[in-house]
Backbone as CSV, one residue per row, in Angstrom:
resi,resn,N_x,N_y,N_z,CA_x,CA_y,CA_z,C_x,C_y,C_z
1,UNK,-15.298,2.399,-17.063,-13.925,1.995,-16.868,-13.101,2.284,-18.122
2,UNK,-11.791,2.201,-17.996,-10.923,2.519,-19.118,-11.071,1.480,-20.204
3,UNK,-11.277,1.929,-21.466,-11.364,0.981,-22.556,-10.058,0.939,-23.335
4,UNK,-9.969,0.033,-24.326,-8.715,-0.137,-25.060,-8.311,1.119,-25.809
5,UNK,-9.305,1.837,-26.360,-8.985,3.059,-27.096,-8.359,4.097,-26.187
6,UNK,-8.912,4.225,-24.955,-8.363,5.184,-23.998,-6.946,4.799,-23.608
7,UNK,-6.720,3.484,-23.436,-5.378,3.049,-23.072,-4.401,3.316,-24.202
8,UNK,-4.854,3.099,-25.450,-3.976,3.376,-26.587,-3.625,4.849,-26.657
9,UNK,-4.648,5.707,-26.436,-4.395,7.151,-26.440,-3.448,7.531,-25.329
10,UNK,-3.634,6.914,-24.171,-2.741,7.196,-23.054,-1.320,6.817,-23.400
11,UNK,-1.159,5.678,-24.080,0.184,5.271,-24.463,0.823,6.259,-25.419
12,UNK,0.014,6.829,-26.337,0.542,7.828,-27.267,1.065,9.049,-26.536
13,UNK,0.488,9.389,-25.365,0.934,10.556,-24.606,1.986,10.180,-23.564
14,UNK,2.398,8.900,-23.570,3.428,8.482,-22.632,2.899,8.138,-21.256
15,UNK,1.575,7.969,-21.100,0.988,7.615,-19.811,0.700,6.121,-19.831
16,UNK,1.508,5.337,-19.129,1.362,3.895,-19.104,0.589,3.505,-17.856
17,UNK,-0.653,3.052,-18.060,-1.513,2.726,-16.927,-1.346,1.291,-16.447
18,UNK,-0.457,0.519,-17.072,-0.191,-0.834,-16.609,0.694,-0.775,-15.375
19,UNK,0.338,-1.550,-14.352,1.047,-1.490,-13.075,2.183,-2.498,-13.055
20,UNK,3.428,-2.049,-12.882,4.548,-2.988,-12.791,4.404,-3.881,-11.563
21,UNK,4.719,-5.171,-11.729,4.606,-6.116,-10.627,5.531,-5.739,-9.484
22,UNK,6.756,-5.294,-9.803,7.702,-4.989,-8.732,7.823,-3.509,-8.446
23,UNK,6.984,-2.699,-9.106,6.978,-1.268,-8.840,8.135,-0.512,-9.436
24,UNK,8.943,-1.161,-10.289,10.135,-0.503,-10.814,10.051,-0.229,-12.297
25,UNK,8.966,-0.657,-12.938,8.859,-0.476,-14.378,9.405,-1.651,-15.154
26,UNK,9.589,-2.795,-14.496,10.123,-3.968,-15.156,9.148,-4.498,-16.199
27,UNK,9.656,-5.341,-17.108,8.814,-5.867,-18.176,7.750,-6.825,-17.642
28,UNK,8.038,-7.522,-16.544,7.084,-8.464,-15.963,5.982,-7.698,-15.251
29,UNK,4.758,-7.716,-15.818,3.684,-6.898,-15.266,2.507,-7.728,-14.818
30,UNK,1.802,-7.240,-13.829,0.589,-7.889,-13.359,-0.569,-7.502,-14.264
31,UNK,-1.663,-8.253,-14.169,-2.843,-7.954,-14.969,-3.683,-6.911,-14.241
32,UNK,-3.090,-5.758,-14.015,-3.753,-4.655,-13.340,-3.527,-3.391,-14.138
33,UNK,-4.494,-2.491,-14.036,-4.353,-1.175,-14.652,-4.738,-0.120,-13.626
34,UNK,-4.135,1.035,-13.758,-4.405,2.132,-12.837,-5.626,2.914,-13.292
35,UNK,-6.585,3.108,-12.380,-7.642,4.081,-12.639,-7.069,5.482,-12.504
36,UNK,-6.209,5.668,-11.484,-5.524,6.941,-11.277,-4.033,6.646,-11.144
37,UNK,-3.241,7.433,-11.854,-1.802,7.238,-11.872,-1.095,8.575,-11.691
38,UNK,-0.134,8.623,-10.790,0.719,9.792,-10.639,2.162,9.422,-10.934
39,UNK,2.835,10.252,-11.709,4.223,9.983,-12.072,5.092,11.210,-11.821
40,UNK,6.277,10.950,-11.259,7.298,11.981,-11.032,6.719,13.181,-10.283
41,UNK,5.968,12.881,-9.225,5.251,13.934,-8.509,6.145,14.646,-7.492
42,UNK,5.977,15.937,-7.459,6.597,16.802,-6.459,5.493,17.750,-6.009
43,UNK,5.041,17.604,-4.759,3.839,18.291,-4.293,4.153,19.105,-3.049
44,UNK,3.778,20.374,-3.072,3.990,21.238,-1.915,2.894,22.274,-1.796
45,UNK,3.089,23.204,-0.881,2.152,24.294,-0.653,2.914,25.615,-0.736
46,UNK,2.213,26.718,-0.990,2.892,28.021,-1.041,3.635,28.353,0.253
47,UNK,3.199,27.766,1.369,3.801,28.077,2.668,5.001,27.187,2.991
48,UNK,5.298,26.209,2.117,6.408,25.297,2.388,7.534,25.524,1.392
49,UNK,8.754,25.562,1.891,9.920,25.732,1.017,10.257,24.440,0.282
50,UNK,10.108,23.322,0.987,10.415,22.017,0.407,9.117,21.274,0.101
51,UNK,9.153,20.340,-0.854,7.947,19.567,-1.157,7.509,18.726,0.028
52,UNK,6.191,18.563,0.158,5.631,17.709,1.205,5.678,16.250,0.769
53,UNK,5.476,16.031,-0.536,5.481,14.680,-1.094,6.324,14.663,-2.357
54,UNK,7.150,13.645,-2.489,7.888,13.369,-3.715,7.809,11.873,-3.978
55,UNK,7.335,11.491,-5.147,7.334,10.067,-5.481,7.429,9.891,-6.990
56,UNK,8.110,8.835,-7.380,8.312,8.560,-8.798,7.034,8.052,-9.452
57,UNK,6.262,7.256,-8.690,5.036,6.705,-9.266,4.105,6.276,-8.147
58,UNK,2.808,6.519,-8.347,1.775,6.067,-7.414,0.601,5.549,-8.242
59,UNK,0.119,4.364,-7.895,-0.971,3.728,-8.631,-2.181,3.507,-7.737
60,UNK,-3.347,3.780,-8.281,-4.614,3.390,-7.658,-5.248,2.396,-8.622
61,UNK,-5.104,1.084,-8.357,-5.553,0.080,-9.315,-7.050,0.128,-9.578
62,UNK,-7.394,-0.046,-10.824,-8.785,-0.025,-11.262,-9.568,-1.161,-10.608
63,UNK,-10.733,-0.812,-10.032,-11.613,-1.815,-9.471,-11.174,-2.379,-8.135
64,UNK,-10.224,-1.720,-7.473,-9.707,-2.201,-6.194,-9.840,-1.114,-5.134
65,UNK,-9.600,-1.502,-3.862,-9.541,-0.541,-2.763,-8.085,-0.365,-2.364
66,UNK,-7.619,0.872,-2.401,-6.250,1.199,-2.015,-6.287,2.101,-0.797
67,UNK,-5.569,1.729,0.249,-5.500,2.544,1.457,-4.136,3.208,1.549
68,UNK,-4.143,4.518,1.827,-2.920,5.262,2.089,-2.717,5.292,3.598
69,UNK,-1.576,4.779,4.040,-1.300,4.686,5.469,0.054,5.314,5.763
70,UNK,0.229,5.707,7.017,1.485,6.313,7.439,1.244,7.189,8.652
71,UNK,2.302,7.599,9.323,2.140,8.446,10.506,1.656,9.839,10.140
72,UNK,1.266,10.623,11.143,0.876,12.010,10.921,2.022,12.755,10.244
73,UNK,1.680,13.572,9.250,2.692,14.363,8.563,3.447,13.637,7.474
74,UNK,3.021,12.424,7.150,3.742,11.658,6.126,3.341,12.038,4.709
75,UNK,2.248,12.807,4.554,1.851,13.285,3.226,0.649,12.595,2.624
76,UNK,-0.087,11.821,3.410,-1.224,11.053,2.879,-2.288,11.969,2.273
77,UNK,-2.757,12.941,3.047,-3.820,13.830,2.564,-3.335,14.709,1.422
78,UNK,-2.101,15.147,1.495,-1.530,15.968,0.416,-1.495,15.197,-0.888
79,UNK,-1.082,13.943,-0.824,-1.042,13.113,-2.026,-2.442,12.903,-2.586
80,UNK,-3.417,12.627,-1.715,-4.784,12.407,-2.184,-5.342,13.664,-2.853
81,UNK,-5.023,14.837,-2.304,-5.485,16.086,-2.916,-4.916,16.252,-4.327
82,UNK,-3.653,15.912,-4.499,-3.036,16.051,-5.823,-3.630,15.050,-6.809
83,UNK,-3.888,13.841,-6.360,-4.445,12.820,-7.243,-5.875,13.130,-7.646
84,UNK,-6.580,13.952,-6.857,-7.980,14.296,-7.161,-8.121,15.695,-7.745
85,UNK,-7.014,16.336,-8.088,-6.997,17.662,-8.713,-7.457,18.764,-7.770
86,UNK,-7.306,18.552,-6.460,-7.576,19.614,-5.486,-6.304,20.360,-5.101
87,UNK,-5.174,19.898,-5.578,-3.889,20.546,-5.331,-3.003,20.261,-6.532
88,UNK,-2.543,21.320,-7.189,-1.728,21.137,-8.386,-0.289,20.809,-7.996
89,UNK,0.258,19.703,-8.488,1.649,19.375,-8.176,2.604,20.416,-8.751
90,UNK,3.721,20.617,-8.075,4.764,21.483,-8.609,5.438,20.844,-9.811
91,UNK,5.426,19.525,-9.856,5.997,18.793,-10.987,5.298,17.451,-11.086
92,UNK,5.356,16.874,-12.282,4.780,15.553,-12.489,3.413,15.605,-13.140
93,UNK,2.841,14.413,-13.345,1.564,14.296,-14.033,0.651,13.343,-13.279
94,UNK,-0.650,13.659,-13.272,-1.674,12.779,-12.722,-2.652,12.468,-13.848
95,UNK,-2.982,11.186,-13.999,-3.912,10.777,-15.058,-5.056,9.977,-14.465
96,UNK,-6.251,10.210,-14.985,-7.450,9.459,-14.620,-7.904,8.685,-15.841
97,UNK,-7.902,7.351,-15.734,-8.254,6.488,-16.861,-7.469,6.852,-18.121
98,UNK,-6.169,7.111,-17.942,-5.282,7.369,-19.063,-5.300,8.780,-19.604
99,UNK,-6.075,9.675,-18.992,-6.191,11.054,-19.477,-5.703,11.996,-18.389
100,UNK,-4.861,12.935,-18.754,-4.329,13.865,-17.766,-5.466,14.594,-17.069
101,UNK,-5.397,14.635,-15.747,-6.537,15.087,-14.957,-6.832,16.574,-15.188
102,UNK,-5.829,17.353,-15.560,-6.031,18.767,-15.821,-6.854,19.043,-17.074
103,UNK,-7.040,18.025,-17.915,-7.830,18.193,-19.132,-9.335,18.138,-18.860
104,UNK,-9.723,17.646,-17.680,-11.148,17.536,-17.354,-11.704,18.895,-16.918
105,UNK,-12.927,19.185,-17.331,-13.646,20.304,-16.744,-14.079,19.943,-15.337
106,UNK,-14.443,20.933,-14.534,-14.775,20.700,-13.131,-15.938,19.729,-12.964
107,UNK,-17.039,19.963,-13.666,-18.203,19.086,-13.531,-17.945,17.734,-14.186
108,UNK,-17.195,17.730,-15.264,-16.858,16.466,-15.926,-16.051,15.580,-14.985
109,UNK,-15.082,16.171,-14.307,-14.269,15.397,-13.368,-15.116,14.894,-12.205
110,UNK,-16.047,15.735,-11.732,-16.893,15.347,-10.602,-17.864,14.227,-10.959
111,UNK,-18.105,14.008,-12.243,-18.926,12.862,-12.654,-18.114,11.571,-12.678
112,UNK,-16.785,11.721,-12.693,-15.908,10.554,-12.772,-15.266,10.214,-11.429
113,UNK,-14.992,11.234,-10.621,-14.229,11.039,-9.383,-14.875,11.818,-8.246
114,UNK,-15.264,11.105,-7.190,-15.790,11.746,-5.986,-14.699,11.865,-4.947
115,UNK,-14.651,13.000,-4.248,-13.590,13.239,-3.259,-14.198,13.826,-1.998
116,UNK,-13.948,13.168,-0.861,-14.371,13.685,0.433,-13.138,14.056,1.217
117,UNK,-12.997,15.358,1.514,-11.820,15.840,2.228,-12.035,15.758,3.728
118,UNK,-11.008,16.119,4.489,-11.126,16.161,5.947,-11.936,17.353,6.407
119,UNK,-11.795,18.487,5.686,-12.427,19.729,6.123,-13.673,19.981,5.278
120,UNK,-14.831,19.974,5.925,-16.089,20.189,5.214,-16.934,21.199,5.973
121,UNK,-17.324,22.270,5.307,-18.168,23.295,5.900,-19.562,23.207,5.289
122,UNK,-20.524,22.848,6.099,-21.893,22.704,5.601,-22.529,24.074,5.378
123,UNK,-23.234,24.241,4.251,-24.020,25.466,4.089,-25.006,25.604,5.242
124,UNK,-25.225,26.809,5.704,-26.078,27.024,6.871,-27.527,26.679,6.614
125,UNK,-28.177,26.105,7.635,-29.618,25.903,7.611,-30.135,24.886,6.634
126,UNK,-29.369,23.855,6.304,-29.878,22.843,5.383,-29.982,21.507,6.116
127,UNK,-30.849,20.659,5.611,-31.032,19.340,6.193,-30.038,18.356,5.581
128,UNK,-29.964,17.195,6.193,-29.091,16.149,5.668,-29.510,15.767,4.250
129,UNK,-30.801,15.626,4.021,-31.255,15.259,2.678,-30.863,16.323,1.656
130,UNK,-30.993,17.589,2.022,-30.603,18.662,1.102,-29.100,18.636,0.829
131,UNK,-28.317,18.325,1.859,-26.873,18.220,1.655,-26.546,17.105,0.675
132,UNK,-27.211,15.968,0.832,-26.945,14.836,-0.056,-27.302,15.196,-1.498
133,UNK,-28.362,15.971,-1.700,-28.721,16.391,-3.055,-27.637,17.264,-3.692
134,UNK,-26.827,17.932,-2.866,-25.713,18.706,-3.425,-24.751,17.811,-4.196
135,UNK,-24.696,16.522,-3.824,-23.826,15.598,-4.536,-24.251,15.337,-5.970
136,UNK,-25.441,15.750,-6.334,-25.929,15.524,-7.700,-25.609,16.673,-8.651
137,UNK,-24.925,17.719,-8.147,-24.692,18.893,-8.998,-23.938,18.581,-10.289
138,UNK,-22.992,17.612,-10.331,-22.287,17.384,-11.598,-23.183,16.823,-12.689
139,UNK,-24.333,16.272,-12.311,-25.199,15.590,-13.272,-26.336,16.465,-13.777
140,UNK,-26.398,17.730,-13.326,-27.507,18.602,-13.714,-26.985,19.928,-14.256
141,UNK,-27.720,20.455,-15.203,-27.449,21.804,-15.651,-27.931,22.798,-14.604
142,UNK,-27.543,24.060,-14.765,-27.827,25.079,-13.759,-29.322,25.253,-13.521
143,UNK,-30.114,25.174,-14.590,-31.555,25.419,-14.466,-32.367,24.127,-14.494
144,UNK,-31.709,22.978,-14.514,-32.436,21.719,-14.600,-33.004,21.330,-13.236
145,UNK,-34.194,20.768,-13.264,-34.831,20.326,-12.024,-34.351,18.924,-11.665
146,UNK,-34.703,18.494,-10.458,-34.320,17.175,-9.978,-35.020,16.099,-10.796
147,UNK,-34.284,15.077,-11.190,-34.825,13.990,-12.000,-35.048,12.747,-11.145
148,UNK,-35.696,11.756,-11.746,-35.877,10.474,-11.062,-34.522,9.826,-10.772
149,UNK,-33.565,9.999,-11.683,-32.224,9.448,-11.468,-31.562,10.111,-10.260
150,UNK,-31.763,11.417,-10.111,-31.220,12.123,-8.940,-31.833,11.572,-7.656
151,UNK,-33.135,11.424,-7.654,-33.819,10.933,-6.453,-33.350,9.525,-6.098
152,UNK,-33.190,8.685,-7.104,-32.743,7.311,-6.853,-31.322,7.305,-6.293
153,UNK,-30.463,8.161,-6.832,-29.076,8.219,-6.361,-29.008,8.720,-4.922
154,UNK,-29.835,9.701,-4.590,-29.853,10.245,-3.235,-30.368,9.203,-2.244
155,UNK,-31.451,8.506,-2.608,-31.987,7.483,-1.709,-30.972,6.360,-1.493
156,UNK,-30.293,5.966,-2.548,-29.254,4.934,-2.441,-28.143,5.393,-1.516
157,UNK,-27.695,6.634,-1.669,-26.604,7.160,-0.852,-27.001,7.254,0.620
158,UNK,-28.221,7.716,0.878,-28.709,7.822,2.258,-28.788,6.447,2.901
159,UNK,-29.233,5.476,2.120,-29.320,4.107,2.644,-27.932,3.537,2.926
160,UNK,-27.013,3.702,1.984,-25.665,3.157,2.151,-24.952,3.767,3.352
161,UNK,-25.111,5.072,3.538,-24.446,5.760,4.640,-25.162,5.576,5.972
162,UNK,-26.374,5.035,5.945,-27.112,4.789,7.176,-27.602,6.046,7.867
163,UNK,-28.039,7.040,7.075,-28.474,8.305,7.674,-29.945,8.602,7.403
164,UNK,-30.742,7.576,7.117,-32.160,7.806,6.835,-32.861,8.455,8.025
165,UNK,-32.467,8.068,9.229,-33.099,8.627,10.427,-32.688,10.075,10.677
166,UNK,-31.705,10.566,9.910,-31.216,11.939,10.083,-31.635,12.863,8.942
167,UNK,-32.316,12.342,7.933,-32.502,13.096,6.696,-33.164,14.459,6.895
168,UNK,-34.047,14.595,7.883,-34.764,15.860,8.077,-34.118,16.762,9.124
169,UNK,-33.013,16.333,9.704,-32.341,17.139,10.714,-31.397,18.154,10.074
170,UNK,-31.229,19.297,10.746,-30.286,20.305,10.282,-28.864,19.771,10.451
171,UNK,-28.052,19.932,9.438,-26.675,19.438,9.491,-25.918,20.071,10.654
172,UNK,-26.189,21.373,10.891,-25.485,22.076,11.958,-25.793,21.562,13.348
173,UNK,-26.887,20.801,13.503,-27.268,20.295,14.823,-26.693,18.919,15.116
174,UNK,-25.992,18.330,14.155,-25.519,16.957,14.299,-24.210,16.885,15.079
175,UNK,-23.954,15.702,15.636,-22.655,15.453,16.254,-21.594,15.317,15.168
176,UNK,-20.339,15.305,15.585,-19.255,15.200,14.606,-19.352,13.937,13.775
177,UNK,-19.654,12.810,14.422,-19.777,11.560,13.690,-20.952,11.555,12.744
178,UNK,-22.083,12.119,13.173,-23.259,12.186,12.303,-23.002,13.077,11.087
179,UNK,-22.317,14.187,11.304,-21.965,15.047,10.169,-21.094,14.310,9.163
180,UNK,-20.147,13.534,9.683,-19.256,12.791,8.796,-20.050,11.818,7.928
181,UNK,-21.012,11.141,8.512,-21.838,10.219,7.745,-22.684,10.957,6.702
182,UNK,-23.163,12.150,7.054,-23.940,12.945,6.097,-23.080,13.344,4.902
183,UNK,-21.834,13.739,5.160,-20.938,14.105,4.071,-20.577,12.898,3.212
184,UNK,-20.425,11.750,3.855,-20.165,10.529,3.087,-21.342,10.237,2.171
185,UNK,-22.560,10.406,2.657,-23.735,10.212,1.812,-23.725,11.168,0.624
186,UNK,-23.315,12.412,0.856,-23.278,13.383,-0.236,-22.319,12.947,-1.347
187,UNK,-21.124,12.486,-0.972,-20.159,12.102,-2.005,-20.595,10.803,-2.686
188,UNK,-21.301,9.917,-1.958,-21.836,8.713,-2.590,-22.900,9.054,-3.629
189,UNK,-23.634,10.149,-3.393,-24.682,10.561,-4.338,-24.110,11.002,-5.682
190,UNK,-22.818,11.337,-5.721,-22.196,11.685,-7.008,-22.191,10.502,-7.957
191,UNK,-22.213,9.285,-7.387,-22.329,8.066,-8.191,-21.183,7.972,-9.207
192,UNK,-19.960,8.049,-8.694,-18.775,8.021,-9.553,-18.144,6.635,-9.576
193,UNK,-17.309,6.398,-10.591,-16.599,5.121,-10.691,-15.328,5.117,-9.855
194,UNK,-14.861,6.297,-9.455,-13.675,6.422,-8.609,-14.053,7.258,-7.396
195,UNK,-13.683,6.794,-6.212,-14.064,7.465,-4.972,-12.835,7.624,-4.090
196,UNK,-12.528,8.877,-3.684,-11.423,9.184,-2.786,-11.986,9.666,-1.452
197,UNK,-11.525,9.056,-0.366,-12.005,9.409,0.965,-10.807,9.702,1.856
198,UNK,-10.777,10.905,2.427,-9.668,11.307,3.293,-10.098,11.167,4.754
199,UNK,-9.638,10.116,5.400,-9.952,9.828,6.800,-11.472,9.833,7.065
200,UNK,-12.219,8.987,6.354,-13.681,9.005,6.501,-14.167,8.498,7.856
201,UNK,-13.308,7.813,8.624,-13.734,7.284,9.919,-13.424,8.231,11.076
202,UNK,-12.898,9.416,10.770,-12.635,10.408,11.815,-13.938,10.758,12.544
203,UNK,-13.863,10.886,13.871,-14.996,11.244,14.746,-15.993,10.106,14.952
204,UNK,-15.785,8.959,14.298,-16.762,7.886,14.400,-16.361,6.867,15.463
205,UNK,-17.366,6.335,16.184,-17.077,5.243,17.104,-16.833,3.977,16.287
206,UNK,-16.425,2.905,16.975,-16.011,1.694,16.268,-17.120,1.119,15.402
207,UNK,-18.359,1.138,15.916,-19.487,0.619,15.145,-19.623,1.349,13.814
208,UNK,-19.573,2.686,13.869,-19.758,3.466,12.647,-18.521,3.444,11.761
209,UNK,-17.336,3.287,12.342,-16.140,3.087,11.521,-16.306,1.853,10.639
210,UNK,-16.725,0.765,11.272,-16.908,-0.473,10.521,-18.028,-0.337,9.499
211,UNK,-19.087,0.410,9.851,-20.190,0.631,8.904,-19.684,1.348,7.646
212,UNK,-18.846,2.363,7.836,-18.299,3.098,6.694,-17.425,2.190,5.831
213,UNK,-16.535,1.449,6.464,-15.622,0.591,5.707,-16.363,-0.544,5.020
214,UNK,-17.402,-1.072,5.657,-18.217,-2.105,5.015,-18.978,-1.536,3.820
215,UNK,-19.409,-0.280,3.932,-20.070,0.385,2.799,-19.112,0.539,1.630
216,UNK,-17.881,0.939,1.939,-16.858,1.078,0.900,-16.617,-0.264,0.213
217,UNK,-16.502,-1.319,1.008,-16.281,-2.644,0.431,-17.483,-3.078,-0.420
218,UNK,-18.687,-2.770,0.027,-19.883,-3.130,-0.741,-19.910,-2.403,-2.084
219,UNK,-19.603,-1.127,-2.084,-19.539,-0.371,-3.337,-18.524,-0.979,-4.292
220,UNK,-17.381,-1.382,-3.740,-16.330,-1.963,-4.567,-16.749,-3.314,-5.133
221,UNK,-17.273,-4.181,-4.287,-17.579,-5.544,-4.724,-18.812,-5.621,-5.620
222,UNK,-19.847,-4.831,-5.303,-21.099,-4.938,-6.037,-21.151,-4.037,-7.261
223,UNK,-20.432,-2.904,-7.218,-20.542,-1.944,-8.311,-19.205,-1.624,-8.972
224,UNK,-18.132,-2.262,-8.509,-16.838,-2.085,-9.156,-16.213,-0.724,-8.959
225,UNK,-16.624,0.009,-7.919,-16.071,1.345,-7.673,-14.615,1.231,-7.223
226,UNK,-13.752,2.003,-7.853,-12.350,2.100,-7.453,-12.251,3.072,-6.292
227,UNK,-11.558,2.670,-5.222,-11.510,3.486,-4.013,-10.062,3.727,-3.593
228,UNK,-9.765,4.960,-3.213,-8.535,5.296,-2.497,-8.951,5.977,-1.205
229,UNK,-8.439,5.488,-0.071,-8.889,5.982,1.221,-7.688,6.176,2.139
230,UNK,-7.651,7.312,2.823,-6.638,7.566,3.843,-7.169,7.032,5.165
231,UNK,-6.384,6.148,5.803,-6.776,5.576,7.085,-5.621,5.657,8.066
232,UNK,-5.952,5.947,9.327,-4.941,5.966,10.384,-4.721,4.592,10.990
233,UNK,-5.774,3.792,11.021,-5.712,2.487,11.661,-5.150,1.472,10.669
234,UNK,-3.898,1.064,10.883,-3.241,0.151,9.954,-3.925,-1.210,9.929
235,UNK,-4.425,-1.672,11.066,-5.113,-2.963,11.109,-6.385,-2.932,10.271
236,UNK,-7.165,-1.847,10.371,-8.364,-1.718,9.546,-7.995,-1.648,8.067
237,UNK,-6.959,-0.894,7.753,-6.530,-0.778,6.361,-6.140,-2.138,5.802
238,UNK,-5.400,-2.910,6.582,-4.955,-4.229,6.126,-6.138,-5.169,5.930
239,UNK,-7.180,-4.982,6.723,-8.353,-5.858,6.614,-9.233,-5.505,5.423
240,UNK,-9.449,-4.220,5.169,-10.440,-3.809,4.185,-9.860,-3.482,2.811
241,UNK,-8.574,-3.196,2.729,-8.000,-2.751,1.457,-7.369,-3.914,0.691
242,UNK,-7.401,-3.797,-0.634,-6.714,-4.754,-1.495,-5.235,-4.413,-1.619
243,UNK,-4.939,-3.102,-1.569,-3.561,-2.628,-1.688,-3.316,-1.538,-0.658
244,UNK,-2.088,-1.454,-0.196,-1.667,-0.397,0.707,-0.562,0.419,0.064
245,UNK,-0.621,1.731,0.288,0.502,2.620,-0.007,0.995,3.131,1.336
246,UNK,2.180,2.722,1.729,2.757,3.154,3.005,3.675,4.347,2.750
247,UNK,3.315,5.481,3.337,4.079,6.710,3.157,4.925,6.993,4.390
248,UNK,6.105,7.505,4.153,7.008,7.869,5.238,7.759,9.130,4.846
249,UNK,7.531,10.201,5.603,8.253,11.456,5.388,8.155,11.936,3.942
250,UNK,6.937,11.868,3.394,6.694,12.410,2.062,7.079,11.514,0.907
251,UNK,7.490,10.287,1.180,7.845,9.359,0.121,7.119,8.040,0.289
252,UNK,7.081,7.261,-0.779,6.452,5.945,-0.722,7.459,4.945,-0.168
253,UNK,7.157,4.407,1.015,8.014,3.400,1.635,7.792,2.043,0.980
254,UNK,6.517,1.704,0.713,6.206,0.428,0.079,4.810,0.503,-0.507
255,UNK,4.534,-0.378,-1.455,3.230,-0.456,-2.122,2.958,-1.906,-2.450
256,UNK,1.712,-2.354,-2.225,1.361,-3.713,-2.588,0.240,-4.244,-1.739
257,UNK,-0.060,-5.551,-1.843,-1.084,-6.169,-1.005,-0.702,-6.075,0.466
258,UNK,-1.695,-5.996,1.368,-1.392,-5.854,2.796,-0.454,-6.920,3.344
259,UNK,-0.619,-8.164,2.889,0.219,-9.234,3.421,1.687,-9.066,3.037
260,UNK,1.950,-8.305,1.975,3.329,-8.025,1.585,3.876,-6.773,2.262
261,UNK,3.010,-5.777,2.445,3.463,-4.472,2.936,3.602,-4.440,4.456
262,UNK,2.638,-5.029,5.165,2.629,-4.940,6.623,3.620,-5.942,7.206
263,UNK,4.733,-5.440,7.658,5.790,-6.252,8.253,6.237,-5.606,9.553
264,UNK,6.964,-6.355,10.340,7.520,-5.804,11.575,8.516,-4.694,11.267
265,UNK,9.211,-4.814,10.147,10.148,-3.756,9.744,9.405,-2.471,9.398
266,UNK,8.280,-2.590,8.676,7.469,-1.406,8.371,7.012,-0.734,9.651
267,UNK,6.513,-1.514,10.617,6.039,-0.942,11.883,7.168,-0.195,12.586
268,UNK,8.367,-0.727,12.540,9.497,-0.084,13.199,9.986,1.135,12.421
269,UNK,10.149,0.985,11.107,10.733,2.055,10.301,9.791,3.238,10.120
270,UNK,8.523,2.961,9.875,7.570,4.009,9.515,6.788,4.517,10.715
271,UNK,6.334,3.599,11.566,5.472,3.986,12.678,6.203,4.056,14.013
272,UNK,7.486,3.697,14.028,8.287,3.709,15.261,7.622,2.886,16.358
273,UNK,7.174,1.697,15.983,6.505,0.798,16.916,7.141,-0.586,16.807
274,UNK,7.446,-1.150,17.957,7.877,-2.541,18.015,6.621,-3.388,18.100
275,UNK,6.400,-4.256,17.098,5.165,-5.029,17.036,5.428,-6.389,16.420
276,UNK,4.577,-7.324,16.774,4.599,-8.640,16.144,3.519,-8.676,15.070
277,UNK,3.839,-9.218,13.905,2.899,-9.323,12.798,2.736,-10.792,12.437
278,UNK,1.503,-11.274,12.451,1.207,-12.635,12.021,0.259,-12.595,10.830
279,UNK,0.327,-13.645,9.995,-0.455,-13.656,8.757,-1.104,-15.015,8.534
280,UNK,-1.555,-15.643,9.625,-2.182,-16.952,9.512,-3.545,-16.860,8.833
281,UNK,-4.389,-15.952,9.275,-5.696,-15.724,8.650,-5.895,-14.221,8.554
282,UNK,-5.300,-13.613,7.534,-5.258,-12.160,7.427,-4.082,-11.622,8.215
283,UNK,-3.939,-10.324,8.172,-2.824,-9.650,8.845,-3.251,-9.255,10.254
284,UNK,-2.485,-9.675,11.244,-2.743,-9.312,12.633,-1.523,-8.601,13.198
285,UNK,-1.762,-7.449,13.823,-0.674,-6.638,14.386,-0.821,-6.602,15.898
286,UNK,0.239,-6.976,16.599,0.241,-6.925,18.055,1.327,-5.954,18.514
287,UNK,0.945,-4.685,18.791,1.953,-3.714,19.235,2.530,-4.101,20.599
288,UNK,3.838,-3.864,20.754,4.514,-4.163,22.016,4.920,-2.884,22.743
289,UNK,5.578,-1.978,22.030,6.031,-0.754,22.671,6.376,0.275,21.609
290,UNK,6.358,1.552,22.021,6.800,2.623,21.144,8.311,2.689,21.148
291,UNK,8.905,2.810,19.994,10.345,2.922,19.902,10.783,4.344,20.146
292,UNK,11.996,4.518,20.656,12.524,5.849,20.929,12.658,6.648,19.655
293,UNK,12.327,7.932,19.727,12.519,8.810,18.578,14.004,8.993,18.320
294,UNK,14.351,8.981,17.036,15.766,9.181,16.687,16.091,10.665,16.657
């Protein structure tokens, strides 16, 4: 985790990892620090004339679970790619533990931050266990053999992802949901302090969706892993995440704890849904009807 020396160095470079309580940079601050911080971001693709995402500041609090939520096309995956150095912003800065992310070497960054994207192409003819071992590449030199630490990390990842019964099967023979779990095991094998997951519950039935989210929560609570996850299901995000980032049309609509962010106004403004929101024991969303498109 970030130590005082790293924070001091970050301050010297103008990277303030302290999270403002009201999100505006006010002097009154919470006792939180960002594991990953983006400032003055403008993010696009070569095929787009206008930026897909623009935001003044985005925080992924250290030691917490942050869920990125919003409708299709709101910029969730694009933002996650920029925060994990898979997409270079057109403007702005991204820092990991107070250090600009572009300063990290590829393997060095992969030892600190694990990222599972939506699109994953498995190498042909490999088993699930072999795929999971690919997650150990940042920890080994090119000619180094597998160590006891590698084996322990792989076994832990296979257990956490619940794919022990699949370890000897060819990845190409698996169903979509089984493949997703195999890829999750691979990124868990990286054994990083920061973990980014882009729609990890895609293709999974409800049982396996909950298994994935419970695994994420276990990693966070037992090992202090900082997590940022893109989720489509707002109710699941509100239940499992400590903080939500609600995106709308490429901008941050709101940021904060689920009980503060999830409101009937958010459902109407961002998701175009008329819904009732109650907060007696957690956040409960009762959709009523889809609102007319403007």
